[in-house]
Residue, then its C-alpha position, 0 to 999 in steps of 0.5 A: m497650466k494645461k500641460r501641468l494638469l494633463a501630466l497630473f491626470l496621467t500620473l493619477m491614471v498610472i497610480f490607479g491602474l497599478l492599484a487596480g491591478c494589484g487588487t485584481s491579482n490578490n482577488d485572483q490568488k484568493a479565488n485560486k486558493n479557494s478553488q484548490s482547497k475545494t478540489e483537494q477536500t472531500a465534501f462531507p458527509v460522505t457515504i462509501k460502499d466498504g469492503l463488505g458491500d455495506k454503506v458507511t456514512i462519515k459525517h465529518k472529516p476525521k480528526r482521530i483515526v484508529s487503524l486495525i491492520p498494518s496495510n491500512t496504517e501504511i496507506a493512511f500515513d502515505l496519505g499524510l494522516n500522521k497527526q490524525i492517527v491515534g491508534v494502531s495494531d500491535f503488528d504495525n511496524y512501518p513507518k517508524a512513526a507508527l511505532k510511537k502510536t498507541k497500540i490497540g491489540g493484535e488479532n484480538m483488538n481491545v475495544e475499550k482501549i479504542i473507545s477511550l481514544k475517542p476516534d471519529l473513524v476506525l479503519a478495519h479490514a475485510s480479511s479479519a472482519h468476520n473474526s472481529r464482528d462482535g468488536l466492530k459491532q460494539l464500536r458502531e454501537a458506541g457511535i464510531p464510524v467503522l470502515v471495512v477496507n476491501d481484502a485486496e489480492s491484486f494491484n488493482q484492488v490495492y488501488q481501490s483500497i487507497q481510493m476508499i481510505g482517501q475518500a473516507t479521510g478527505t484526501n482524494k487528491k493525495a490518494d490519486q497521486i499515490i495510485n498514479d505513482m504506483k502505476s507508473k512504477v509498475a509500468a516501468i518494471q513491465e517495460k524493463a521485463k520485456q528484455v527477458p527472452k521468452d526462452k530465458e524466463k525463469r521458473v520460481y518457487i516462493e516459500v512463505s513458510g519453512s519446514p516442516d509445514i511448507y507453504t507456497a503462493g499460488q494464483g490469487t496472491f500478490m506474489n504470483e501477480m508479481l512473477n507474471i509482471i516480471h516475466a517469471k513462471n510460478v511453479a505453483a501457478n496451477q494451484k490457488g491461494w496459499v498452498k501446503i506443498s511437499e518437499e518431493s513436489i518442489v524437488k520435482d519442479n526443479p525451480d531456477v530461483i527460490l524466494t523465501t519470505y520469512g527471514y525476518y522471523q526465522k534466522n538463516a532462512v536461506k542457509n537452512l534451505l540450501k542445506r535441506p537433505g535431498w535438495g542438492n540437485v535442485a537448480a536454484v540450490k545448486n546455483k545458489q539462486v536462493y534469496d529472502v525477500n521482505s515479506d511486508l513488501v510482497n504481501r502487505p496490500g499498500p503503497r510499498l507493494v511496488d518496492g516488493l515488486e522491484e526487489m523481487a525483480q532484482m533477485v530473479y533477473p539481476d542482469v535486467f534489473k540492476n540492483k541499486k544497493 
């Protein structure tokens, strides 16, 4: 009898032990999920210092977002906010899902249209905030939070833009992932660029607008920073911003490589440049080192800027940066 009671006692102990173990496991899992959830979410309300230096308070996690500029839209989509985006500008062309969103105007936004979409967040941009001042004021007066994202001119400032939008939309963790991924890719390209010998660094001319009014990119532009990263020399590095330049000065600079950035709206951009009178002796033209780079990838301050950097690197140094296409 004693043996039977002992066996029964041991059996019950094992059963209760298993049940207790299962209960602890489930509780731990729930605790972990709750902890993860809190980590991923921004605590609302949140107050953010925007691109104009103003403090913007967002009371609740946005459920309906309108973006007034393509770079903001690209960042928002990358943050996983497809369902929350209800309106975008007429210029938005990426990703494909953006083409299906309601259009709210181009340089002149349609304030009434935006209000009709009932957004709880509007993503504006410092580059156009001055021209849109009255419209943004109307939106604020309608009780809609307006966040003016900084006008980024460098990779570091783009990271700030992504962080700002991530904080405003409760997607901080995803924003950090995007930034770290971008930094990692830039670092890999920088490491590869070390293979370019100092005496073999190429002189590059970037044409952002063709004749008759020719413009190039100088200091304070993404394109200039990109050339520095890949160990190439910008022939317009001694000038600042977007500079109008004469054909004579370009011919005199005699660049090794020429990159155009307007092939998407001007047909045969490269062919036309190769045929320009008086350019026959320019090294880039003579050696047919003239290429068209996707403007959106090298000039739009968003996550795809790294793709533009890689594309530029492959064009300038094809032997170092093997073209995957």
